[in-house]
ZASE-506205 format. One line per 10 residues: number of its first residue (from 1); their letters; for each residue x, y, z of N, C-alpha, C, CB. Coordinates in pm, whole numbers, plus 50000, padded with zeros to 5 digits. Glycine has a CB too. Example, Ala and Ser with C-alpha at 12.3 -4.5 7.8 and 13.67 -1.06 7.14 Angstrom:
REM residues 2
1 = AS = 51319,49431,50780,51230,49550,50780,51320,49670,50780,51131,49553,50905; 51285,49775,50708,51367,49894,50714,51290,50003,50787,51408,49940,50572;
END
This chain:
REM residues 113
1 = XXXXXXXXXX = 10513,16238,71582,10529,16160,71460,10421,16052,71454,10670,16098,71452; 10361,16038,71341,10259,15937,71321,10320,15815,71254,10142,15992,71237; 10282,15698,71304,10329,15577,71237,10226,15535,71132,10355,15461,71340; 10272,15486,71018,10177,15456,70911,10092,15332,70936,10253,15438,70782; 10140,15240,71020,10066,15116,71043,10064,15083,71191,10127,14999,70964; 09950,15043,71239,09937,14996,71377,09989,14853,71389,09790,15004,71423; 09973,14776,71282,10020,14637,71276,10102,14620,71149,09899,14535,71280; 10223,14572,71165,10307,14538,71051,10329,14387,71060,10445,14618,71049; 10263,14314,70971,10259,14168,70977,10365,14111,70884,10119,14115,70940; 10449,14025,70940,10552,13957,70862,10517,13809,70854,10693,13979,70923;
11 = XXXXXXXXXX = 10510,13757,70733,10483,13615,70710,10613,13556,70655,10361,13593,70610; 10669,13460,70728,10793,13397,70681,10765,13322,70551,10851,13302,70789; 10841,13355,70449,10829,13285,70321,10962,13221,70282,10781,13382,70210; 11045,13196,70383,11174,13133,70358,11154,12992,70302,11258,13127,70487; 11236,12957,70204,11228,12824,70143,11364,12757,70155,11184,12832,69993; 11364,12641,70218,11484,12559,70229,11474,12447,70125,11502,12500,70375; 11586,12381,70096,11580,12269,70000,11487,12158,70050,11721,12212,69975; 11421,12092,69959,11335,11978,69995,11416,11879,70079,11278,11908,69867; 11354,11827,70182,11419,11729,70267,11503,11788,70379,11503,11642,70183; 11513,11921,70388,11591,11982,70496,11528,11942,70630,11596,12138,70481;
21 = XXXXXXXXXX = 11609,11907,70730,11554,11858,70856,11466,11959,70930,11665,11817,70945; 11488,12087,70910,11405,12187,70978,11280,12222,70899,11485,12313,71003; 11277,12183,70772,11165,12221,70688,11170,12369,70658,11031,12185,70755; 11061,12423,70606,11054,12567,70581,10909,12610,70573,11128,12604,70450; 10890,12738,70602,10755,12793,70599,10696,12790,70457,10755,12936,70653; 10778,12823,70358,10728,12824,70220,10680,12686,70179,10837,12873,70124; 10752,12582,70219,10711,12446,70184,10580,12408,70251,10820,12346,70222; 10542,12483,70355,10417,12458,70426,10307,12557,70387,10440,12464,70576; 10326,12627,70277,10219,12710,70222,10217,12856,70264,10092,12653,70258; 10330,12909,70312,10329,13046,70363,10309,13152,70256,10457,13073,70436;
31 = XXXXXXXXXX = 10347,13124,70132,10328,13224,70027,10179,13246,70000,10401,13182,69897; 10104,13138,69993,09958,13149,69976,09895,13213,70100,09895,13010,69949; 09950,13182,70216,09902,13241,70342,09920,13393,70340,09976,13179,70463; 10039,13439,70299,10064,13582,70289,09964,13648,70195,10208,13609,70241; 09943,13588,70079,09849,13644,69982,09707,13650,70038,09850,13562,69853; 09667,13545,70108,09532,13542,70168,09518,13647,70277,09503,13402,70225; 09621,13664,70359,09617,13766,70463,09607,13906,70402,09742,13757,70553; 09688,13931,70300,09682,14062,70233,09542,14088,70179,09786,14068,70119; 09484,13988,70114,09350,14004,70057,09244,14028,70163,09314,13883,69976; 09251,13953,70271,09150,13965,70378,09164,14099,70451,09163,13849,70478;
41 = XXXXXXXXXX = 09287,14146,70471,09310,14277,70534,09251,14388,70446,09463,14301,70559; 09275,14379,70316,09221,14479,70223,09068,14474,70222,09276,14456,70080; 09015,14352,70214,08869,14334,70214,08806,14391,70341,08834,14185,70201; 08875,14378,70454,08823,14429,70582,08843,14580,70596,08891,14357,70698; 08915,14642,70503,08936,14786,70509,09030,14829,70619,08805,14856,70527; 09124,14741,70657,09216,14772,70767,09338,14846,70713,09260,14642,70840; 09324,14977,70693,09433,15056,70637,09548,15073,70735,09382,15192,70594; 09529,15033,70861,09634,15043,70961,09718,14915,70971,09573,15075,71097; 09695,14820,70879,09766,14692,70879,09841,14676,70748,09667,14573,70900; 09968,14638,70757,10051,14610,70640,10101,14467,70650,10171,14711,70629;
51 = XXXXXXXXXX = 10082,14388,70545,10125,14247,70542,10242,14237,70444,10007,14150,70501; 10353,14178,70491,10472,14162,70409,10528,14022,70421,10578,14264,70447; 10602,13981,70318,10681,13859,70326,10806,13889,70405,10716,13804,70183; 10857,13790,70475,10985,13806,70543,11072,13686,70513,10966,13823,70696; 11199,13702,70542,11291,13589,70539,11268,13506,70664,11439,13636,70529; 11362,13419,70692,11349,13324,70803,11332,13396,70937,11471,13234,70808; 11233,13350,71014,11209,13402,71148,11259,13304,71255,11059,13430,71168; 11323,13197,71213,11394,13100,71298,11304,13012,71384,11488,13172,71385; 11183,12988,71341,11096,12891,71406,11046,12794,71299,10975,12961,71479; 11139,12749,71216,11108,12670,71096,11021,12548,71125,11236,12626,71031;
61 = XXXXXXXXXX = 11052,12478,71233,10979,12356,71264,10832,12383,71298,11045,12283,71379; 10800,12507,71327,10664,12544,71365,10594,12626,71256,10666,12622,71494; 10646,12623,71136,10593,12706,71030,10460,12658,70976,10689,12713,70921; 10395,12747,70904,10430,12884,70878,10419,12972,71004,10341,12939,70769; 10513,13066,71013,10519,13159,71126,10482,13298,71077,10661,13159,71192; 10403,13367,71161,10358,13504,71133,10386,13586,71258,10204,13508,71093; 10438,13708,71241,10456,13795,71358,10405,13935,71328,10605,13799,71399; 10371,14005,71435,10311,14137,71429,10397,14234,71509,10165,14135,71483; 10447,14336,71439,10518,14444,71508,10437,14570,71492,10662,14463,71454; 10430,14655,71591,10506,14652,71715,10440,14573,71827,10530,14791,71760;
71 = XXXXXXXXXX = 10334,14503,71800,10261,14431,71907,10339,14314,71966,10129,14380,71853; 10445,14269,71897,10525,14155,71942,10440,14032,71967,10602,14193,72068; 10352,14004,71873,10272,13882,71878,10322,13790,71769,10118,13912,71861; 10339,13663,71803,10390,13563,71710,10294,13446,71707,10532,13516,71749; 10267,13395,71586,10180,13279,71569,10256,13173,71489,10047,13317,71497; 10233,13047,71522,10300,12938,71451,10196,12840,71399,10401,12866,71544; 10241,12762,71300,10154,12663,71235,10024,12727,71184,10121,12549,71333; 10039,12846,71129,09924,12921,71077,09886,12862,70941,09956,13074,71065; 09756,12844,70920,09709,12789,70794,09610,12887,70730,09642,12650,70815; 09571,12856,70608,09471,12938,70540,09341,12944,70620,09444,12885,70400;
81 = XXXXXXXXXX = 09311,12836,70692,09189,12833,70774,09193,12934,70889,09169,12693,70830; 09311,12984,70924,09326,13077,71037,09321,13223,70995,09457,13051,71107; 09323,13251,70866,09332,13389,70817,09216,13474,70868,09334,13391,70664; 09095,13427,70856,08980,13506,70900,08988,13537,71049,08849,13432,70870; 09029,13439,71130,09040,13462,71274,09149,13563,71307,09069,13331,71347; 09260,13560,71236,09366,13659,71260,09318,13800,71228,09491,13626,71177; 09252,13814,71115,09206,13946,71073,09092,13996,71163,09160,13944,70927; 09000,13909,71198,08887,13949,71282,08928,13963,71428,08773,13848,71269; 09037,13900,71467,09082,13903,71607,09191,14004,71629,09129,13767,71649; 09316,13956,71641,09426,14044,71680,09448,14164,71590,09551,13965,71684;
91 = XXXXXXXXXX = 09428,14151,71462,09453,14263,71372,09343,14368,71379,09467,14214,71230; 09233,14331,71439,09125,14428,71463,09119,14464,71611,08989,14371,71415; 09229,14439,71682,09241,14467,71825,09141,14390,71909,09224,14614,71849; 09117,14267,71872,09032,14177,71951,09110,14048,71972,08893,14150,71879; 09079,13974,72079,09153,13849,72100,09122,13748,71991,09120,13789,72237; 09214,13657,71967,09193,13554,71868,09318,13475,71841,09142,13614,71740; 09301,13355,71793,09411,13268,71754,09508,13239,71867,09486,13329,71638; 09459,13236,71989,09546,13212,72104,09617,13077,72095,09465,13219,72233; 09552,12976,72041,09613,12843,72033,09735,12842,71941,09510,12741,71983; 09746,12940,71851,09857,12947,71758,09973,13032,71809,09810,13002,71627;
101 = XXXXXXXXXX = 09952,13106,71919,10055,13198,71967,10175,13126,72024,09997,13290,72072; 10293,13175,71987,10415,13127,72050,10422,13190,72189,10544,13162,71963; 10460,13112,72289,10465,13163,72426,10590,13248,72447,10463,13046,72527; 10588,13326,72554,10705,13409,72586,10829,13323,72608,10678,13494,72710; 10813,13210,72673,10930,13126,72697,10985,13070,72566,10895,13010,72793; 10899,13036,72472,10946,12989,72341,11020,13100,72267,10828,12939,72257; 10967,13220,72275,11031,13333,72207,11165,13369,72271,10939,13454,72208; 11172,13362,72404,11296,13395,72474,11408,13297,72438,11274,13395,72624; 11373,13172,72422,11472,13072,72385,11533,13101,72250,11410,12933,72385; 11454,13165,72163,11504,13198,72030,11506,13080,71935,11640,13254,72041;
111 = XXX = 11473,12964,71984,11468,12844,71901,11341,12768,71936,11595,12755,71920; 11282,12703,71841,11162,12624,71870,11195,12505,71958,11097,12577,71740; 11093,12461,72029,11109,12343,72114,11072,12218,72037,11024,12353,72241;
END
C-alpha cells in the first residue's frame, strides 16, 4: 500500500476567547502561518507534503504549534519567519528548525512546561 503523503503537517488553529490564561495558536497568527506553509510547500513542488489546520494540540502556551506525521516532529512558537526553514529543512528531509522543536520529555509530559 502506498501512502499519499510522506509528511502530513498539522498547524494548530484553535482559538480561545481573548484573555484566556493559556492563550491560543490562532491568536498568535497560526491561520496565516498555515496559509504560508501551504503556499511555500506548493511553490517548492513538494507533492509528498500535505498541510492542514488542526484543532488544539495542547501546547497552547507555546503556540503556534506545528506537527508532522508520521515523522512525529513537533515545533513550537513557529512564526512566518520560520516557514522557509521548515520547508527547506525537515519537509525536504533535511535538518532544520531545531531550536523550535519540542523535546521528547516535553512531548511525553503531554503538557507544556
